[in-house]
Structure formats: structure tokens, C-alpha cells
N, C-alpha and C positions, 0 to 999 in steps of 0.2 A: 459587493456583488460576489455570489458564491460560485465557482465554476466546479463541476464535479469532474473529476480525472482518473480516478479510478472507482473501482466499486466501493471502497472505503477512505479515499482521500477526495478532498477537495482544497482548493486555493480560494482565499477570501481575499479578491483584487483591491478590496478598500484598504485592508490592513498589510497585504503582501505576505501572506501567512499560509503555513498549509496546517490544515484541520481534518482531525476525522469526522467522518461523516456521519457516523452514528451518536458520538457525544459532544462535538464539535471541540474537543480537547486540542490546544494550540500545539502544535508538532514542531514549529521552527518557522523560519525565514523560506519565502516561497524560491529566494535565488539560491537557496543551499539544498543539501541532502534530507529530505525528511526524516529518514532514517535516523540520522543524531537525535530526533526526539522522540523515540521510541524506545521500547525496553526489549531488549534482544534475549532469545534464549539460545544458547549454542547446544544443539540439541548431537545427540549419540546416534548416526544413522540407522545403527544397528534396533533403536528402540522402534524405528518405523517401519524398515525392511528385514525383516526377521529373516534368516536363512532359510531356503527351502530344502535345504539335506544338512545331515547332521555335521556341525561344526568339529565334533570331535574325532570323525572320520576322514573330512575331507577339507583341504586346503582353501577351494573355491567353493562359496555354497552359494552363488548367486543374489549376494547380498552386498551393499558398499561396505568398503574396508576403511572404519575411522582414519587408518593410517593414510589416507588416500583423497576422503571426503567428510565433510561436515554441514551440517544443516542448521541454518542460523533462520529462526523465527522472529519476526518483528510484530509487536502488540502496541496497541496504543494504551498509554499510562492512565488512561481516563477510565476507559470502560473494559480494557482486556481483549477487546477485537483483534484477531490475528489481521494485520494489515498486507503481510506481505511474507513470503519464504524463499530461499534460494539456497542451492548446492554450491559449496565452494571447496577448493583444497583447504586444509589446516594452515592456517597462518595468513590465508589470503582476507584482506580487509573487506568489509563489506561492499558490494557495487554501488555505484552512482547511476541509478537506471533512469531518471527521468531529470533533466535539465531543462526548466522552463525559462521560455525570453518572456519574462512578465511584461515588459513593455510591450510587444508584440500581441501579449493576448489582451491586455489592456485596450489596446486600440482596435482588437477586434471586435471585441464586446462593446466598445463604445459607440462602433459604428452600426450597430444591430438596433433595431427599432425597439420601443420601449415595449414591455409586456410578453418580449421573446420569452418562449416556453423551453426549457433545458429538458429532454427526454432523458429519463432516467432507466431505461432499458425494459424489457418485458418481465425480467425475475426481479424488478423492485416494486415493494408492495405499497410504497408511499406515492401520494401525488407528485407529478412534475414540479418542479422547482421554476418560479418564473425568476426573470435576469433581477428584478427588486431583493429577492432571497426570502419571499414570502410564499405562502402555498398557492396554487391554482385554483379559483374557485370552484366547487363544484357544478 
């Protein structure tokens, strides 16, 4: 049983593993941090947020200072989909943003009736998933 957790992450309750929703790449144990199974790009914030005024003339340019801010981007190693991005101070470890109670999640989904459909949201173009992991019949 695969449970969508974010736009690009799901938990396979049978194996208790994080997986990419695009390519099903295994990202690690669901009881741990999925970010440990991703590729990480430590971005210079000035690559994304260009100065609004001339940095040669002004000390403060309305762009993040790399001495105070970095951007971490997390990508699926299987398909290259960007799963997450976060702004952190330099030297700060990646955040542990989702700690799932896997046992409670399993109990919750075991109590649901067979054939329960998981709505994927209005912006997702695929058919909703059934609890058994198959596609919903058209």
C-alpha cells in the first residue's frame, strides 16, 4: 500500500520505505529522514536571487548574503525530480521536516474499507490511486 505524503514523496507501508512518486526510487526507511536518500545541491543564494541594485555601489542589494544563507535542493537520484528545497544558515544540517508514526499510519489505513481511493489533488494529472496501489478504473 503506497500512501502519498507530498507531491513527490510516498510511503510504501508494506516495506516501510520512502519512495519517489515519479519513478518509485527507494529513498530510505520511512522511520527515518527521506533526505538522506536524495542528491543534495548546496546552492549559492545569489544564483537564484540576483541583486536588485548594483552590488559594486551598495553593500545591501536586497539579495540573500551567502555568509548568512544557503539553499539546499533535494533531488531524487532515480529521475532527478526536485523533492524539496530549504533555506538554512551556513553549516546548519538539513532539517528533519517529516517524522511519520508508521505504526499509526498502518493502523489508520488497515481500518479503511477495501478499495478506498486516495485523492491526489486537482493539479495531478494521473488517475487517483487505490489503496491496493493500482490505478482506479476509468
